C-alpha positions, 0 to 999 in steps of 0.5 A, a space after each residue: 362559639 356559635 352553635 353550627 346546628 340550624 334552627 330548623 334542626 333544633 326544632 325537629 330534634 325538640 319535637 322528637 324528644 316531646 314525642 318520646 316523652 309523651 308530653 302535652 303540647 299546645 301552640 307556643 306562647 307569642 313573645 311578651 305573653 304568659 305561656 298557656 297551661 297545656 291542655 290534657 286532651 292533646 298529649 301526643 301532638 307536637 306544635 309545628 310552628 315554635 320560635 327556634 330561639 325562645 327556649 325559655 318558653 319551651 322549657 316552661 311549657 315542658 314543665 307545665 306538661 310534666 305537672 299536668 301529667 303528675 296531676 293526672 297520675 295522682 288523680 288516677 292513683 286515687 282510683 287504684 285499689 288498696 291503700 297507700 302505705 308510703 308515698 308512691 307505695 300502695 298495698 292491696 290485701 285479699 284473702 282467699 278461702 284456701 286451707 293450709 298447705 302441708 309443709 311436709 318435704 316435697 317428693 321431688 326435692 332432697 331434704 326436709 320440709 319447710 321449716 318456716 311459713 310457706 310464702 308464695 311469691 310472684 312479680 310483675 315487671 316493666 320488662 322480661 329481659 331483666 337487667 338494671 333497667 327493669 323495675 318490679 312495679 308489683 310484687 305479690 306475696 301470700 302465706 296461709 293465715 288460718 283457714 285462708 290465704 293472705 295475699 299482699 300485693 305491693 304496687 309501685 305507683 311512683 318509680 321513685 319510690 322503689 326503696 320504700 316499696 322494699 322497706 314496707 315489704 320487709 316490714 310485713 314479711 313473715 319471719 324465716 319464710 319458705 319461698 314457693 314460686 313459678 320460675 322464680 329461681 331463674 327470673 323473679 328472685 335474681 331481678 329482686 336481688 338486683 333491685 335491692 342491691 341498687 337500692 342498697 338494701 339487704 335482700 330478705 329472700 337471699 338464702 331462703 329455702 325455695 320450692 320452684 314449681 316450674 321444674 317439677 311441672 315440666 318433668 311430669 308434663 312436658 311430653 304430655 302438654 303443648 306447654 307448661 305455663 301456670 295457666 295451663 297447669 290451672 286448667 289441666 290439673 285444677 280445673 280452673 279456667 281464667 276469664 278475660 285474663 290479661 297475659 303477663 307480656 302486656 303487664 309492662 304496657 299497662 304500667 307504662 300507660 298508667 304512668 304516662 296517661 293515668 290509665 288505670 284499666 289495664 293496671 287493674 287487670 295486671 293487678 288481678 292477673 298477679 293476684 290470680 298467679 299467687 293463689 294458683 301457686 298455693 293451689 299447685 303445690 298439693 296438686 303436684 304432690 298428688 301427681 308424684 304420688 300417682 302419675 298414671 292417674 294424671 297421665 303424667 310422664 311416670 318414667 321422668 317422675 320415677 327418675 327424679 324420685 330416685 335421684 332425690 333419695 326416694 326409691 320406695 316412692 319411685 317404685 310405687 310410682 313406676 309400678 302403677 304405670 307398667 303399660 308405659 315402656 319407659 316406666 318399665 325401663 326406669 323401674 328396671 334401672 332402679 332394680 338393676 342398682 339394687 342387683 335384683 336381676 330376676 325382677 329386671 328380666 321380668 320387667 324387660 322380657 315383655 319389651 324384648 319380644 314381638 315384631 318391634 323389640 326394644 333395643 334398650 331392653 335387648 341390650 340390658 338383657 344381653 349384659 345380664 346374660 353375659 356378666 350375670 349368668 355367664 350364659 354366652 349363648 343367650 347373650 349372643 342370641 340377644 346380640 344377633 337380635 340387636 344387630 338385626 334391628 340396629 345394623 348401623 350401631 357399631 356397639 352391637 356389632 362388636 358385642 356380637 363379634 366378641 360373643 361369637 369368638 368367645 363361643 368358638 
C-alpha cells in the first residue's frame, strides 16, 4: 500500500528529527555519487533541498553524522580530568587537607555513632525531577584517609556505560559505610536505588546508616536565614565563599553539551562543583555539632534545637542549649516545657513569669501559668486572674472564655 503522506511532509518531518538530534547535516549527495562526510562546524543546520525519495543516502548521511559526533566526543574525553577505569567511565581523584571528623553520635539523632567510616556522597544528574529517565552522570564520594579527605568522582562519559560505573564504584567503596549527605534521603539515594535496579545490580547503599545534614540545618536556621542551601551554610558557618561556581541546576546542560558537541568547559565546572559539595559536607558536619552545642553563639533557633534534642532523648543537652538563650521567648517556653515534663513546677513558673508581665504578655505563658495555678497549686483565684488576662489579650479565643467561666463558677 502506498504511503499517503507527501514527499514534502516526509522531508519536513526528517528535518525536525535532525534538528532534535543535533545531527551534522550538509548538502545531500546527488544521484550516482558518494555521500560526503558531514562537516563538524555545521552541526545545527538542516539541508533544505533533499530528494524526498533518496532514503538510502539520508540514512547513510545520519550514520556519518553520528560517527563525527562520536569522534568529537572521544577527542573531548581525552581532555577531561581523571583516568579511564572502564570503557565510558572515568575516575577523578582529589585529596583535601582535612582532619578526620568524629564518629560520635550526632546530637540531633537518637542512636549511636558511626560504626563504620564516614562516606560523604553527592550526585549530579541529568534532571532534578527524578524518574527512570534521569541519569546519575557524576557520583562524588569521599572518606577520611589519615589527615586528608580522599575524594573520588565517578564520571559517566558514555550513557551506555551506566552499569560499569556502578560496578567500579562498588569495588572501591569502603566496607560498612556510614553515609553523610545533603538532602540525600529524599533525592540522591532513591535515584541511585532506581538506577541500580534498572542495571540489575544490588544496592550497596541500601539500609546503611545515614546522616542527612539538610534537616538539622533547616531546624537551626530556617527562621534565621533567607535559605538553607549548602553554599549558604558554607558562607555563613564556615566563612567560605565560592568563586565562579557553576550552579547545580546547570549540570544537566553541561552534560548534554558534552555529549552532543564535545563541550568540556561547562562539564569541568560541574565536576568542580560536585567536588566542592562533597568537601563542604565534611566541613559542615563538625560545624553543626558546634551549633547544637551552643545555639546562641551562632544565632541559631535555640527553641527548635532544644525541642529536637529533647525528642532525641537528650534532655541534658536540650537544657544546656536552651539555658544559653533565655533572652529568646521561644527558648524560655521550650525550656519550661522540658521542666514541666519532669514536674519541676517552680522552675517552670520562674521561666514563664517574665513573659507574663509587661504591656504585651505572652498568651502561651499565661495559659500554662493558669493551668499550674489551678491543677498544681489548687489556687483558683490566681488561676482566674490569669484567665481574665488571657481573655483581655485574646477575646476571640473560646478556650480562654470557657476557662474563665469555669473558674468564676468555682470561685462563686
